[in-house]
C-alpha positions as CSV (number, residue, x, y, z in Angstrom):
1,M,8.6,-15.3,-27.2
2,L,10.2,-15.6,-23.8
3,M,10.8,-18.9,-22.0
4,S,9.3,-19.5,-18.6
5,R,11.5,-19.5,-15.6
6,T,11.1,-23.3,-15.3
7,S,12.2,-23.9,-18.9
8,T,15.2,-21.6,-18.5
9,T,16.3,-23.4,-15.4
10,I,16.0,-26.8,-17.2
11,I,18.0,-25.5,-20.2
12,L,20.7,-24.0,-17.9
13,G,20.9,-27.3,-16.0
14,I,21.4,-29.3,-19.2
15,L,24.1,-26.9,-20.3
16,I,25.8,-27.2,-17.0
17,I,25.7,-31.0,-17.3
18,L,27.1,-31.0,-20.9
19,T,29.8,-28.3,-20.5
20,P,32.5,-30.6,-19.0
21,F,32.1,-32.9,-22.0
22,S,32.2,-30.1,-24.7
23,G,35.9,-30.5,-25.6
24,L,36.5,-26.8,-25.0
25,P,39.6,-25.6,-23.3
26,V,39.5,-25.7,-19.5
27,A,39.4,-21.9,-19.1
28,I,36.4,-21.6,-21.4
29,R,34.6,-24.4,-19.7
30,S,35.2,-22.8,-16.3
31,L,33.9,-19.5,-17.6
32,L,30.8,-21.2,-19.1
33,L,30.1,-23.0,-15.8
34,V,30.3,-19.7,-13.9
35,V,28.0,-17.9,-16.5
36,F,25.5,-20.8,-16.5
37,G,25.6,-20.9,-12.7
38,L,24.9,-17.2,-12.4
39,G,22.0,-17.7,-14.8
40,V,20.5,-20.3,-12.5
41,L,21.1,-18.0,-9.5
42,M,19.3,-15.1,-11.3
43,V,16.4,-17.3,-12.3
44,G,16.1,-18.6,-8.7
45,F,16.0,-15.1,-7.3
46,S,13.4,-14.1,-9.9
47,M,11.3,-17.1,-8.9
48,R,11.7,-16.3,-5.2
49,K,10.7,-12.6,-5.8
50,H,7.7,-13.7,-7.8
51,E,6.7,-16.2,-5.1
52,V,7.0,-13.7,-2.3
53,S,5.1,-11.0,-4.2
54,S,2.2,-13.3,-5.1
55,A,2.0,-14.8,-1.6
56,A,1.3,-11.4,0.0
57,A,-2.4,-11.2,0.6
58,P,-3.9,-8.2,-1.2
59,V,-5.9,-5.9,1.1
60,M,-9.1,-4.7,-0.4
61,P,-9.4,-0.9,-0.1
62,N,-13.1,-1.0,1.1
63,E,-12.7,-3.7,3.7
64,P,-11.9,-2.6,7.2
65,T,-8.8,-4.1,8.7
66,P,-9.6,-6.5,11.6
67,E,-8.9,-5.1,15.0
68,P,-6.8,-7.2,17.4
69,A,-8.7,-9.0,20.0
70,E,-8.5,-7.6,23.5
71,H,-7.2,-9.9,26.1
72,P,-8.4,-9.4,29.7
73,V,-5.6,-8.6,32.0
74,A,-5.6,-10.7,35.2
75,M,-5.6,-8.4,38.3
76,G,-3.9,-9.9,41.2
């Protein structure tokens, strides 16, 4: 079972908070922080892509598209 994007973000945030206190060597901690940060970035892009794709209003194939209103041009 896959975790939701929100759950993944929460887990990565907790790991980012706990990494400095892990007692690992500095090089490994730095690497982990970069990896966890990239994970947050990827989840964020995924959430943004999902949000943008779901926000686009679907056009029904049988509905005519509305014509733009004509504005009278002032002669003068």
